[in-house]
PDB file of N, CA, C and O in Angstrom:
ATOM      1  N   MET A   1     -30.692 141.819 151.927  1.00  0.00           N
ATOM      2  CA  MET A   1     -28.874 142.062 152.051  1.00  0.00           C
ATOM      3  C   MET A   1     -29.537 143.639 153.658  1.00  0.00           C
ATOM      4  O   MET A   1     -29.750 144.808 153.338  1.00  0.00           O
ATOM      5  N   ASP A   2     -29.618 143.355 154.458  1.00  0.00           N
ATOM      6  CA  ASP A   2     -29.491 145.270 154.655  1.00  0.00           C
ATOM      7  C   ASP A   2     -28.893 145.937 155.067  1.00  0.00           C
ATOM      8  O   ASP A   2     -27.861 145.376 155.434  1.00  0.00           O
ATOM      9  N   SER A   3     -28.893 147.337 155.348  1.00  0.00           N
ATOM     10  CA  SER A   3     -28.488 148.010 155.268  1.00  0.00           C
ATOM     11  C   SER A   3     -27.335 148.250 156.209  1.00  0.00           C
ATOM     12  O   SER A   3     -26.673 149.254 155.951  1.00  0.00           O
ATOM     13  N   SER A   4     -26.841 147.300 157.583  1.00  0.00           N
ATOM     14  CA  SER A   4     -26.268 146.821 158.254  1.00  0.00           C
ATOM     15  C   SER A   4     -24.618 146.439 157.683  1.00  0.00           C
ATOM     16  O   SER A   4     -23.595 147.123 157.673  1.00  0.00           O
ATOM     17  N   LYS A   5     -24.863 145.213 157.291  1.00  0.00           N
ATOM     18  CA  LYS A   5     -24.295 144.604 156.347  1.00  0.00           C
ATOM     19  C   LYS A   5     -23.649 145.983 155.514  1.00  0.00           C
ATOM     20  O   LYS A   5     -22.647 146.661 155.739  1.00  0.00           O
ATOM     21  N   ILE A   6     -24.474 146.045 154.683  1.00  0.00           N
ATOM     22  CA  ILE A   6     -23.743 147.281 153.655  1.00  0.00           C
ATOM     23  C   ILE A   6     -22.680 147.643 154.109  1.00  0.00           C
ATOM     24  O   ILE A   6     -21.553 147.658 153.613  1.00  0.00           O
ATOM     25  N   VAL A   7     -23.261 148.101 155.600  1.00  0.00           N
ATOM     26  CA  VAL A   7     -22.135 149.491 156.101  1.00  0.00           C
ATOM     27  C   VAL A   7     -20.827 148.073 156.055  1.00  0.00           C
ATOM     28  O   VAL A   7     -19.787 148.243 155.420  1.00  0.00           O
ATOM     29  N   LYS A   8     -20.977 147.354 156.466  1.00  0.00           N
ATOM     30  CA  LYS A   8     -19.976 146.251 156.854  1.00  0.00           C
ATOM     31  C   LYS A   8     -19.049 145.828 156.250  1.00  0.00           C
ATOM     32  O   LYS A   8     -17.838 145.706 156.438  1.00  0.00           O
ATOM     33  N   THR A   9     -20.209 145.469 154.993  1.00  0.00           N
ATOM     34  CA  THR A   9     -19.260 145.213 154.058  1.00  0.00           C
ATOM     35  C   THR A   9     -17.814 146.414 153.092  1.00  0.00           C
ATOM     36  O   THR A   9     -16.663 146.249 152.687  1.00  0.00           O
ATOM     37  N   ILE A  10     -18.792 147.511 153.126  1.00  0.00           N
ATOM     38  CA  ILE A  10     -18.178 148.543 152.886  1.00  0.00           C
ATOM     39  C   ILE A  10     -17.027 149.241 153.734  1.00  0.00           C
ATOM     40  O   ILE A  10     -16.312 150.060 153.156  1.00  0.00           O
ATOM     41  N   LEU A  11     -16.790 148.924 155.223  1.00  0.00           N
ATOM     42  CA  LEU A  11     -15.912 149.418 155.913  1.00  0.00           C
ATOM     43  C   LEU A  11     -15.043 148.375 155.764  1.00  0.00           C
ATOM     44  O   LEU A  11     -13.823 148.535 155.777  1.00  0.00           O
ATOM     45  N   LEU A  12     -15.715 147.053 155.586  1.00  0.00           N
ATOM     46  CA  LEU A  12     -14.304 146.278 156.205  1.00  0.00           C
ATOM     47  C   LEU A  12     -13.092 146.202 154.266  1.00  0.00           C
ATOM     48  O   LEU A  12     -11.880 146.389 154.152  1.00  0.00           O
ATOM     49  N   LYS A  13     -14.000 145.907 153.289  1.00  0.00           N
ATOM     50  CA  LYS A  13     -13.443 146.011 152.556  1.00  0.00           C
ATOM     51  C   LYS A  13     -12.700 147.788 151.835  1.00  0.00           C
ATOM     52  O   LYS A  13     -12.351 147.675 150.660  1.00  0.00           O
ATOM     53  N   LEU A  14     -12.493 149.178 152.424  1.00  0.00           N
ATOM     54  CA  LEU A  14     -11.601 149.740 152.338  1.00  0.00           C
ATOM     55  C   LEU A  14     -10.655 149.925 154.073  1.00  0.00           C
ATOM     56  O   LEU A  14      -9.663 150.630 154.261  1.00  0.00           O
ATOM     57  N   ASP A  15     -11.599 148.770 155.439  1.00  0.00           N
ATOM     58  CA  ASP A  15     -10.528 148.197 155.777  1.00  0.00           C
ATOM     59  C   ASP A  15      -9.102 147.956 154.856  1.00  0.00           C
ATOM     60  O   ASP A  15      -8.148 148.671 154.547  1.00  0.00           O
ATOM     61  N   ARG A  16      -9.445 146.751 154.635  1.00  0.00           N
ATOM     62  CA  ARG A  16      -8.826 146.089 154.332  1.00  0.00           C
ATOM     63  C   ARG A  16      -7.657 146.096 153.447  1.00  0.00           C
ATOM     64  O   ARG A  16      -6.640 145.412 153.324  1.00  0.00           O
ATOM     65  N   LEU A  17      -8.447 147.657 152.578  1.00  0.00           N
ATOM     66  CA  LEU A  17      -7.541 147.717 151.318  1.00  0.00           C
ATOM     67  C   LEU A  17      -6.233 148.739 151.594  1.00  0.00           C
ATOM     68  O   LEU A  17      -5.418 149.280 150.847  1.00  0.00           O
ATOM     69  N   GLY A  18      -6.384 148.732 152.614  1.00  0.00           N
ATOM     70  CA  GLY A  18      -5.466 151.088 153.515  1.00  0.00           C
ATOM     71  C   GLY A  18      -5.825 151.266 153.391  1.00  0.00           C
ATOM     72  O   GLY A  18      -5.300 152.344 153.114  1.00  0.00           O
ATOM     73  N   TYR A  19      -7.536 151.526 153.004  1.00  0.00           N
ATOM     74  CA  TYR A  19      -8.202 153.665 152.298  1.00  0.00           C
ATOM     75  C   TYR A  19      -8.516 153.481 153.423  1.00  0.00           C
ATOM     76  O   TYR A  19      -9.334 152.637 153.788  1.00  0.00           O
ATOM     77  N   TRP A  20      -7.627 154.603 154.461  1.00  0.00           N
ATOM     78  CA  TRP A  20      -7.363 154.962 155.645  1.00  0.00           C
ATOM     79  C   TRP A  20      -6.637 156.632 155.001  1.00  0.00           C
ATOM     80  O   TRP A  20      -5.773 156.642 154.125  1.00  0.00           O
ATOM     81  N   GLY A  21      -7.336 158.240 155.798  1.00  0.00           N
ATOM     82  CA  GLY A  21      -6.731 158.862 155.803  1.00  0.00           C
ATOM     83  C   GLY A  21      -6.451 159.169 153.808  1.00  0.00           C
ATOM     84  O   GLY A  21      -7.360 159.172 152.978  1.00  0.00           O
ATOM     85  N   GLY A  22      -4.968 159.389 153.519  1.00  0.00           N
ATOM     86  CA  GLY A  22      -4.695 159.956 152.549  1.00  0.00           C
ATOM     87  C   GLY A  22      -4.379 158.895 151.100  1.00  0.00           C
ATOM     88  O   GLY A  22      -4.028 159.154 149.949  1.00  0.00           O
ATOM     89  N   ARG A  23      -4.653 157.806 151.718  1.00  0.00           N
ATOM     90  CA  ARG A  23      -5.011 156.784 150.806  1.00  0.00           C
ATOM     91  C   ARG A  23      -6.510 156.428 149.844  1.00  0.00           C
ATOM     92  O   ARG A  23      -6.773 155.226 149.882  1.00  0.00           O
ATOM     93  N   HIS A  24      -7.345 157.130 149.146  1.00  0.00           N
ATOM     94  CA  HIS A  24      -8.414 157.212 149.004  1.00  0.00           C
ATOM     95  C   HIS A  24      -9.109 156.552 147.551  1.00  0.00           C
ATOM     96  O   HIS A  24      -8.313 156.245 146.664  1.00  0.00           O
ATOM     97  N   THR A  25     -10.519 156.344 147.323  1.00  0.00           N
ATOM     98  CA  THR A  25     -10.468 155.218 146.448  1.00  0.00           C
ATOM     99  C   THR A  25     -12.147 155.953 146.185  1.00  0.00           C
ATOM    100  O   THR A  25     -12.760 156.514 147.092  1.00  0.00           O
ATOM    101  N   SER A  26     -12.700 155.787 144.704  1.00  0.00           N
ATOM    102  CA  SER A  26     -13.482 156.164 144.108  1.00  0.00           C
ATOM    103  C   SER A  26     -14.510 155.123 143.743  1.00  0.00           C
ATOM    104  O   SER A  26     -14.502 154.001 143.238  1.00  0.00           O
ATOM    105  N   ILE A  27     -15.709 156.271 144.380  1.00  0.00           N
ATOM    106  CA  ILE A  27     -16.838 155.607 145.201  1.00  0.00           C
ATOM    107  C   ILE A  27     -17.303 154.762 144.531  1.00  0.00           C
ATOM    108  O   ILE A  27     -17.636 153.725 145.105  1.00  0.00           O
ATOM    109  N   GLU A  28     -17.505 154.877 143.059  1.00  0.00           N
ATOM    110  CA  GLU A  28     -17.707 153.201 142.244  1.00  0.00           C
ATOM    111  C   GLU A  28     -16.663 152.016 142.000  1.00  0.00           C
ATOM    112  O   GLU A  28     -16.932 150.967 141.413  1.00  0.00           O
ATOM    113  N   ASN A  29     -15.789 152.259 142.388  1.00  0.00           N
ATOM    114  CA  ASN A  29     -15.232 151.652 143.527  1.00  0.00           C
ATOM    115  C   ASN A  29     -15.566 150.635 144.057  1.00  0.00           C
ATOM    116  O   ASN A  29     -15.118 149.497 143.917  1.00  0.00           O
ATOM    117  N   LEU A  30     -16.871 151.255 145.077  1.00  0.00           N
ATOM    118  CA  LEU A  30     -17.305 150.900 146.753  1.00  0.00           C
ATOM    119  C   LEU A  30     -18.314 149.935 146.161  1.00  0.00           C
ATOM    120  O   LEU A  30     -18.435 148.792 146.603  1.00  0.00           O
ATOM    121  N   THR A  31     -19.020 150.398 145.179  1.00  0.00           N
ATOM    122  CA  THR A  31     -20.215 149.671 144.330  1.00  0.00           C
ATOM    123  C   THR A  31     -19.953 148.560 143.835  1.00  0.00           C
ATOM    124  O   THR A  31     -20.814 147.714 143.593  1.00  0.00           O
ATOM    125  N   HIS A  32     -18.846 148.435 143.642  1.00  0.00           N
ATOM    126  CA  HIS A  32     -18.530 146.820 142.709  1.00  0.00           C
ATOM    127  C   HIS A  32     -18.863 146.077 143.581  1.00  0.00           C
ATOM    128  O   HIS A  32     -18.692 146.419 144.751  1.00  0.00           O
ATOM    129  N   GLY A  33     -19.619 144.451 143.160  1.00  0.00           N
ATOM    130  CA  GLY A  33     -19.431 143.259 144.395  1.00  0.00           C
ATOM    131  C   GLY A  33     -21.448 144.045 144.823  1.00  0.00           C
ATOM    132  O   GLY A  33     -22.537 144.225 145.369  1.00  0.00           O
ATOM    133  N   PHE A  34     -20.743 144.112 144.231  1.00  0.00           N
ATOM    134  CA  PHE A  34     -22.613 144.383 144.892  1.00  0.00           C
ATOM    135  C   PHE A  34     -23.746 144.361 144.285  1.00  0.00           C
ATOM    136  O   PHE A  34     -23.840 145.224 143.412  1.00  0.00           O
ATOM    137  N   PRO A  35     -25.098 143.354 144.493  1.00  0.00           N
ATOM    138  CA  PRO A  35     -26.851 143.047 143.558  1.00  0.00           C
ATOM    139  C   PRO A  35     -26.482 144.514 142.849  1.00  0.00           C
ATOM    140  O   PRO A  35     -25.979 145.505 143.378  1.00  0.00           O
ATOM    141  N   SER A  36     -26.882 144.320 141.551  1.00  0.00           N
ATOM    142  CA  SER A  36     -27.568 145.892 140.334  1.00  0.00           C
ATOM    143  C   SER A  36     -28.821 145.987 141.453  1.00  0.00           C
ATOM    144  O   SER A  36     -29.041 147.162 141.746  1.00  0.00           O
ATOM    145  N   HIS A  37     -29.285 145.477 141.821  1.00  0.00           N
ATOM    146  CA  HIS A  37     -30.881 145.805 142.854  1.00  0.00           C
ATOM    147  C   HIS A  37     -29.967 147.102 143.921  1.00  0.00           C
ATOM    148  O   HIS A  37     -30.036 148.330 143.870  1.00  0.00           O
ATOM    149  N   LEU A  38     -29.179 146.224 144.797  1.00  0.00           N
ATOM    150  CA  LEU A  38     -28.361 147.675 145.531  1.00  0.00           C
ATOM    151  C   LEU A  38     -27.921 148.620 145.468  1.00  0.00           C
ATOM    152  O   LEU A  38     -27.773 149.450 146.365  1.00  0.00           O
ATOM    153  N   LYS A  39     -27.467 148.695 143.801  1.00  0.00           N
ATOM    154  CA  LYS A  39     -26.085 150.070 144.003  1.00  0.00           C
ATOM    155  C   LYS A  39     -26.993 151.172 144.683  1.00  0.00           C
ATOM    156  O   LYS A  39     -26.201 152.015 145.105  1.00  0.00           O
ATOM    157  N   LYS A  40     -28.327 151.572 144.996  1.00  0.00           N
ATOM    158  CA  LYS A  40     -29.821 152.574 144.633  1.00  0.00           C
ATOM    159  C   LYS A  40     -29.334 152.380 146.400  1.00  0.00           C
ATOM    160  O   LYS A  40     -29.252 153.521 146.853  1.00  0.00           O
ATOM    161  N   GLU A  41     -29.096 151.642 147.179  1.00  0.00           N
ATOM    162  CA  GLU A  41     -28.602 152.158 149.055  1.00  0.00           C
ATOM    163  C   GLU A  41     -27.202 151.620 148.643  1.00  0.00           C
ATOM    164  O   GLU A  41     -26.437 151.708 149.604  1.00  0.00           O
ATOM    165  N   VAL A  42     -26.823 151.285 147.941  1.00  0.00           N
ATOM    166  CA  VAL A  42     -25.836 151.295 148.987  1.00  0.00           C
ATOM    167  C   VAL A  42     -25.603 152.604 148.722  1.00  0.00           C
ATOM    168  O   VAL A  42     -25.447 153.086 149.844  1.00  0.00           O
ATOM    169  N   LYS A  43     -25.429 153.878 147.563  1.00  0.00           N
ATOM    170  CA  LYS A  43     -25.482 154.532 147.652  1.00  0.00           C
ATOM    171  C   LYS A  43     -25.407 155.109 148.825  1.00  0.00           C
ATOM    172  O   LYS A  43     -24.425 155.218 149.559  1.00  0.00           O
ATOM    173  N   ILE A  44     -26.950 155.636 149.041  1.00  0.00           N
ATOM    174  CA  ILE A  44     -27.309 155.446 149.806  1.00  0.00           C
ATOM    175  C   ILE A  44     -26.234 156.117 151.370  1.00  0.00           C
ATOM    176  O   ILE A  44     -25.856 157.172 151.880  1.00  0.00           O
ATOM    177  N   VAL A  45     -26.150 154.374 151.582  1.00  0.00           N
ATOM    178  CA  VAL A  45     -25.566 154.053 153.167  1.00  0.00           C
ATOM    179  C   VAL A  45     -24.161 155.099 153.162  1.00  0.00           C
ATOM    180  O   VAL A  45     -23.660 155.775 154.061  1.00  0.00           O
ATOM    181  N   LEU A  46     -23.738 154.868 151.539  1.00  0.00           N
ATOM    182  CA  LEU A  46     -22.690 155.383 151.475  1.00  0.00           C
ATOM    183  C   LEU A  46     -22.084 157.784 151.465  1.00  0.00           C
ATOM    184  O   LEU A  46     -21.177 158.566 151.749  1.00  0.00           O
ATOM    185  N   LYS A  47     -23.779 157.672 150.789  1.00  0.00           N
ATOM    186  CA  LYS A  47     -22.998 159.657 151.932  1.00  0.00           C
ATOM    187  C   LYS A  47     -24.165 159.600 153.112  1.00  0.00           C
ATOM    188  O   LYS A  47     -24.508 160.722 153.484  1.00  0.00           O
ATOM    189  N   ASN A  48     -24.811 158.533 153.742  1.00  0.00           N
ATOM    190  CA  ASN A  48     -24.792 158.580 155.397  1.00  0.00           C
ATOM    191  C   ASN A  48     -23.264 158.177 155.568  1.00  0.00           C
ATOM    192  O   ASN A  48     -22.360 158.988 155.775  1.00  0.00           O
ATOM    193  N   LEU A  49     -23.162 157.252 155.490  1.00  0.00           N
ATOM    194  CA  LEU A  49     -21.470 157.907 156.118  1.00  0.00           C
ATOM    195  C   LEU A  49     -20.336 158.099 155.442  1.00  0.00           C
ATOM    196  O   LEU A  49     -19.429 157.275 155.325  1.00  0.00           O
ATOM    197  N   ILE A  50     -20.399 159.821 154.729  1.00  0.00           N
ATOM    198  CA  ILE A  50     -19.671 160.379 154.464  1.00  0.00           C
ATOM    199  C   ILE A  50     -20.335 161.470 156.249  1.00  0.00           C
ATOM    200  O   ILE A  50     -19.675 161.970 157.159  1.00  0.00           O
ATOM    201  N   ARG A  51     -21.548 161.423 156.052  1.00  0.00           N
ATOM    202  CA  ARG A  51     -22.989 162.639 156.642  1.00  0.00           C
ATOM    203  C   ARG A  51     -21.823 162.457 158.388  1.00  0.00           C
ATOM    204  O   ARG A  51     -21.341 163.240 159.206  1.00  0.00           O
ATOM    205  N   SER A  52     -21.860 160.511 158.111  1.00  0.00           N
ATOM    206  CA  SER A  52     -22.154 160.256 159.817  1.00  0.00           C
ATOM    207  C   SER A  52     -20.448 161.039 160.207  1.00  0.00           C
ATOM    208  O   SER A  52     -20.318 161.429 161.367  1.00  0.00           O
ATOM    209  N   GLY A  53     -19.108 161.254 159.142  1.00  0.00           N
ATOM    210  CA  GLY A  53     -18.024 161.666 159.557  1.00  0.00           C
ATOM    211  C   GLY A  53     -17.027 160.441 159.660  1.00  0.00           C
ATOM    212  O   GLY A  53     -15.916 160.463 160.188  1.00  0.00           O
ATOM    213  N   TYR A  54     -17.776 159.152 158.924  1.00  0.00           N
ATOM    214  CA  TYR A  54     -16.832 157.612 158.973  1.00  0.00           C
ATOM    215  C   TYR A  54     -16.004 157.937 157.911  1.00  0.00           C
ATOM    216  O   TYR A  54     -14.790 157.859 157.721  1.00  0.00           O
ATOM    217  N   LEU A  55     -16.474 158.125 157.592  1.00  0.00           N
ATOM    218  CA  LEU A  55     -15.522 158.733 155.568  1.00  0.00           C
ATOM    219  C   LEU A  55     -15.323 159.978 154.464  1.00  0.00           C
ATOM    220  O   LEU A  55     -16.065 160.533 153.653  1.00  0.00           O
ATOM    221  N   LEU A  56     -14.063 160.104 154.827  1.00  0.00           N
ATOM    222  CA  LEU A  56     -13.853 161.513 154.228  1.00  0.00           C
ATOM    223  C   LEU A  56     -13.990 161.762 152.508  1.00  0.00           C
ATOM    224  O   LEU A  56     -14.194 161.139 151.466  1.00  0.00           O
ATOM    225  N   THR A  57     -13.759 162.944 152.952  1.00  0.00           N
ATOM    226  CA  THR A  57     -14.424 162.574 150.986  1.00  0.00           C
ATOM    227  C   THR A  57     -13.252 163.360 150.224  1.00  0.00           C
ATOM    228  O   THR A  57     -12.172 163.610 150.758  1.00  0.00           O
ATOM    229  N   LYS A  58     -13.530 163.655 149.154  1.00  0.00           N
ATOM    230  CA  LYS A  58     -11.622 164.498 147.455  1.00  0.00           C
ATOM    231  C   LYS A  58     -12.496 164.111 146.911  1.00  0.00           C
ATOM    232  O   LYS A  58     -12.846 163.031 146.435  1.00  0.00           O
ATOM    233  N   PRO A  59     -13.271 166.088 147.078  1.00  0.00           N
ATOM    234  CA  PRO A  59     -13.800 165.727 145.411  1.00  0.00           C
ATOM    235  C   PRO A  59     -12.704 165.882 143.707  1.00  0.00           C
ATOM    236  O   PRO A  59     -12.201 166.943 143.339  1.00  0.00           O
ATOM    237  N   LYS A  60     -12.589 164.616 142.992  1.00  0.00           N
ATOM    238  CA  LYS A  60     -11.809 164.132 141.722  1.00  0.00           C
ATOM    239  C   LYS A  60     -12.343 165.260 140.217  1.00  0.00           C
ATOM    240  O   LYS A  60     -12.818 166.352 140.528  1.00  0.00           O
ATOM    241  N   PRO A  61     -12.279 165.073 139.380  1.00  0.00           N
ATOM    242  CA  PRO A  61     -12.246 165.917 138.218  1.00  0.00           C
ATOM    243  C   PRO A  61     -13.159 164.142 137.556  1.00  0.00           C
ATOM    244  O   PRO A  61     -14.209 164.300 136.934  1.00  0.00           O
ATOM    245  N   ASP A  62     -12.820 163.170 137.699  1.00  0.00           N
ATOM    246  CA  ASP A  62     -14.086 162.593 137.255  1.00  0.00           C
ATOM    247  C   ASP A  62     -15.131 161.948 138.550  1.00  0.00           C
ATOM    248  O   ASP A  62     -16.227 161.704 138.044  1.00  0.00           O
ATOM    249  N   SER A  63     -15.124 161.751 139.406  1.00  0.00           N
ATOM    250  CA  SER A  63     -15.487 160.680 140.385  1.00  0.00           C
ATOM    251  C   SER A  63     -15.353 161.609 142.060  1.00  0.00           C
ATOM    252  O   SER A  63     -14.572 162.560 142.040  1.00  0.00           O
ATOM    253  N   LEU A  64     -15.903 161.395 143.072  1.00  0.00           N
ATOM    254  CA  LEU A  64     -16.384 161.722 144.111  1.00  0.00           C
ATOM    255  C   LEU A  64     -15.064 160.717 144.523  1.00  0.00           C
ATOM    256  O   LEU A  64     -14.672 159.912 143.678  1.00  0.00           O
ATOM    257  N   HIS A  65     -14.279 160.810 146.086  1.00  0.00           N
ATOM    258  CA  HIS A  65     -12.730 159.899 145.952  1.00  0.00           C
ATOM    259  C   HIS A  65     -12.931 159.978 147.651  1.00  0.00           C
ATOM    260  O   HIS A  65     -13.035 160.964 148.380  1.00  0.00           O
ATOM    261  N   VAL A  66     -12.939 158.893 147.887  1.00  0.00           N
ATOM    262  CA  VAL A  66     -13.174 158.607 149.611  1.00  0.00           C
ATOM    263  C   VAL A  66     -12.670 157.895 149.994  1.00  0.00           C
ATOM    264  O   VAL A  66     -12.280 156.981 149.268  1.00  0.00           O
ATOM    265  N   SER A  67     -12.346 157.914 151.585  1.00  0.00           N
ATOM    266  CA  SER A  67     -10.805 156.950 152.151  1.00  0.00           C
ATOM    267  C   SER A  67     -11.728 156.568 154.111  1.00  0.00           C
ATOM    268  O   SER A  67     -12.789 156.876 154.655  1.00  0.00           O
ATOM    269  N   LEU A  68     -10.861 156.010 154.367  1.00  0.00           N
ATOM    270  CA  LEU A  68     -11.691 155.920 156.673  1.00  0.00           C
ATOM    271  C   LEU A  68     -11.516 157.239 156.997  1.00  0.00           C
ATOM    272  O   LEU A  68     -11.463 157.849 155.930  1.00  0.00           O
ATOM    273  N   ASN A  69     -11.441 157.727 157.594  1.00  0.00           N
ATOM    274  CA  ASN A  69     -11.184 158.888 159.168  1.00  0.00           C
ATOM    275  C   ASN A  69     -10.937 158.106 159.594  1.00  0.00           C
ATOM    276  O   ASN A  69     -11.515 157.030 159.745  1.00  0.00           O
ATOM    277  N   PRO A  70      -9.398 158.708 160.085  1.00  0.00           N
ATOM    278  CA  PRO A  70      -8.207 158.223 161.419  1.00  0.00           C
ATOM    279  C   PRO A  70      -9.022 158.254 162.333  1.00  0.00           C
ATOM    280  O   PRO A  70      -9.499 157.170 162.668  1.00  0.00           O
ATOM    281  N   ARG A  71      -9.466 159.496 163.054  1.00  0.00           N
ATOM    282  CA  ARG A  71     -10.095 160.157 163.360  1.00  0.00           C
ATOM    283  C   ARG A  71     -11.026 158.681 164.999  1.00  0.00           C
ATOM    284  O   ARG A  71     -10.879 158.108 166.079  1.00  0.00           O
ATOM    285  N   TYR A  72     -11.916 158.952 163.770  1.00  0.00           N
ATOM    286  CA  TYR A  72     -12.855 158.070 164.314  1.00  0.00           C
ATOM    287  C   TYR A  72     -12.424 156.504 164.143  1.00  0.00           C
ATOM    288  O   TYR A  72     -13.083 155.807 164.913  1.00  0.00           O
ATOM    289  N   THR A  73     -11.569 155.809 163.407  1.00  0.00           N
ATOM    290  CA  THR A  73     -10.661 154.362 164.109  1.00  0.00           C
ATOM    291  C   THR A  73     -11.068 153.061 165.277  1.00  0.00           C
ATOM    292  O   THR A  73     -11.203 151.851 165.097  1.00  0.00           O
ATOM    293  N   LYS A  74     -11.171 153.795 166.349  1.00  0.00           N
ATOM    294  CA  LYS A  74     -11.735 153.154 167.050  1.00  0.00           C
ATOM    295  C   LYS A  74     -13.175 152.872 166.374  1.00  0.00           C
ATOM    296  O   LYS A  74     -13.274 151.683 166.677  1.00  0.00           O
ATOM    297  N   GLU A  75     -14.054 153.093 165.845  1.00  0.00           N
ATOM    298  CA  GLU A  75     -15.372 153.186 166.012  1.00  0.00           C
ATOM    299  C   GLU A  75     -15.270 152.167 164.494  1.00  0.00           C
ATOM    300  O   GLU A  75     -15.555 151.021 164.148  1.00  0.00           O
ATOM    301  N   ILE A  76     -14.900 152.941 164.128  1.00  0.00           N
ATOM    302  CA  ILE A  76     -14.915 151.573 162.371  1.00  0.00           C
ATOM    303  C   ILE A  76     -14.821 150.385 162.945  1.00  0.00           C
ATOM    304  O   ILE A  76     -15.673 149.496 162.909  1.00  0.00           O
ATOM    305  N   LEU A  77     -13.742 150.360 163.500  1.00  0.00           N
ATOM    306  CA  LEU A  77     -12.407 148.952 163.607  1.00  0.00           C
ATOM    307  C   LEU A  77     -14.461 148.574 165.077  1.00  0.00           C
ATOM    308  O   LEU A  77     -14.888 147.624 165.732  1.00  0.00           O
ATOM    309  N   ARG A  78     -14.740 149.453 164.905  1.00  0.00           N
ATOM    310  CA  ARG A  78     -16.327 148.828 166.465  1.00  0.00           C
ATOM    311  C   ARG A  78     -17.070 148.160 165.374  1.00  0.00           C
ATOM    312  O   ARG A  78     -17.185 146.947 165.550  1.00  0.00           O
ATOM    313  N   LEU A  79     -17.678 148.694 164.147  1.00  0.00           N
ATOM    314  CA  LEU A  79     -17.995 148.406 163.580  1.00  0.00           C
ATOM    315  C   LEU A  79     -18.327 147.438 162.895  1.00  0.00           C
ATOM    316  O   LEU A  79     -19.257 146.632 162.865  1.00  0.00           O
ATOM    317  N   ILE A  80     -17.087 147.716 162.148  1.00  0.00           N
ATOM    318  CA  ILE A  80     -16.670 146.167 161.575  1.00  0.00           C
ATOM    319  C   ILE A  80     -17.258 145.340 162.582  1.00  0.00           C
ATOM    320  O   ILE A  80     -18.463 145.257 162.815  1.00  0.00           O
ATOM    321  N   GLU A  81     -16.027 144.532 163.358  1.00  0.00           N
ATOM    322  CA  GLU A  81     -16.352 142.968 163.951  1.00  0.00           C
ATOM    323  C   GLU A  81     -18.107 143.169 165.244  1.00  0.00           C
ATOM    324  O   GLU A  81     -18.538 142.416 166.118  1.00  0.00           O
ATOM    325  N   SER A  82     -18.614 144.525 164.717  1.00  0.00           N
ATOM    326  CA  SER A  82     -19.500 144.097 165.935  1.00  0.00           C
ATOM    327  C   SER A  82     -20.777 143.533 164.438  1.00  0.00           C
ATOM    328  O   SER A  82     -20.918 143.636 163.220  1.00  0.00           O
ATOM    329  N   LYS A  83     -21.364 142.992 165.541  1.00  0.00           N
ATOM    330  CA  LYS A  83     -22.910 141.829 165.058  1.00  0.00           C
ATOM    331  C   LYS A  83     -23.661 142.420 164.492  1.00  0.00           C
ATOM    332  O   LYS A  83     -23.608 142.379 163.263  1.00  0.00           O
ATOM    333  N   ASN A  84     -24.924 143.410 165.313  1.00  0.00           N
ATOM    334  CA  ASN A  84     -25.378 144.706 165.283  1.00  0.00           C
ATOM    335  C   ASN A  84     -25.218 145.844 165.202  1.00  0.00           C
ATOM    336  O   ASN A  84     -25.073 146.692 166.083  1.00  0.00           O
ATOM    337  N   ILE A  85     -25.241 145.934 163.885  1.00  0.00           N
ATOM    338  CA  ILE A  85     -24.970 148.649 163.673  1.00  0.00           C
ATOM    339  C   ILE A  85     -26.436 148.935 163.634  1.00  0.00           C
ATOM    340  O   ILE A  85     -27.192 148.439 162.799  1.00  0.00           O
ATOM    341  N   ASN A  86     -26.574 149.248 163.992  1.00  0.00           N
ATOM    342  CA  ASN A  86     -27.712 150.507 164.500  1.00  0.00           C
ATOM    343  C   ASN A  86     -28.294 150.887 162.985  1.00  0.00           C
ATOM    344  O   ASN A  86     -27.598 150.764 161.977  1.00  0.00           O
ATOM    345  N   SER A  87     -29.914 151.452 162.962  1.00  0.00           N
ATOM    346  CA  SER A  87     -29.842 151.724 161.349  1.00  0.00           C
ATOM    347  C   SER A  87     -30.227 152.586 161.056  1.00  0.00           C
ATOM    348  O   SER A  87     -31.226 152.881 160.399  1.00  0.00           O
ATOM    349  N   ARG A  88     -28.841 153.581 161.896  1.00  0.00           N
ATOM    350  CA  ARG A  88     -28.917 155.360 161.533  1.00  0.00           C
ATOM    351  C   ARG A  88     -28.411 155.202 160.330  1.00  0.00           C
ATOM    352  O   ARG A  88     -28.781 156.153 159.642  1.00  0.00           O
ATOM    353  N   PHE A  89     -27.547 154.255 159.549  1.00  0.00           N
ATOM    354  CA  PHE A  89     -27.697 154.110 158.174  1.00  0.00           C
ATOM    355  C   PHE A  89     -28.613 154.328 157.473  1.00  0.00           C
ATOM    356  O   PHE A  89     -28.537 155.423 156.915  1.00  0.00           O
ATOM    357  N   LYS A  90     -29.282 153.880 157.300  1.00  0.00           N
ATOM    358  CA  LYS A  90     -30.854 153.352 156.366  1.00  0.00           C
ATOM    359  C   LYS A  90     -31.189 154.859 155.736  1.00  0.00           C
ATOM    360  O   LYS A  90     -30.679 155.925 156.082  1.00  0.00           O
ATOM    361  N   LYS A  91     -32.105 154.651 154.800  1.00  0.00           N
ATOM    362  CA  LYS A  91     -32.535 155.659 154.151  1.00  0.00           C
ATOM    363  C   LYS A  91     -33.480 156.730 154.547  1.00  0.00           C
ATOM    364  O   LYS A  91     -33.765 157.626 153.752  1.00  0.00           O
TER     365      LYS A  91
END
């Protein structure tokens, strides 16, 4: 699985479950559903999504929580619907 599919899967999951703005979930919840050999790559993609501003962070005592950034709604929905995502979310 390449990083563009991982990006789409993460963004789609957060969008489908309504994790926009104030509603957030643990980063560990986002790695569920991926094969164990991809967990490291999923965490790298998550860090890059946070760095790019598509994901908002909220530190919690048990783990870091994230949600989709409502300021980037158009871009996020475009990424979910697009067939090709550029490789800026790779390692």
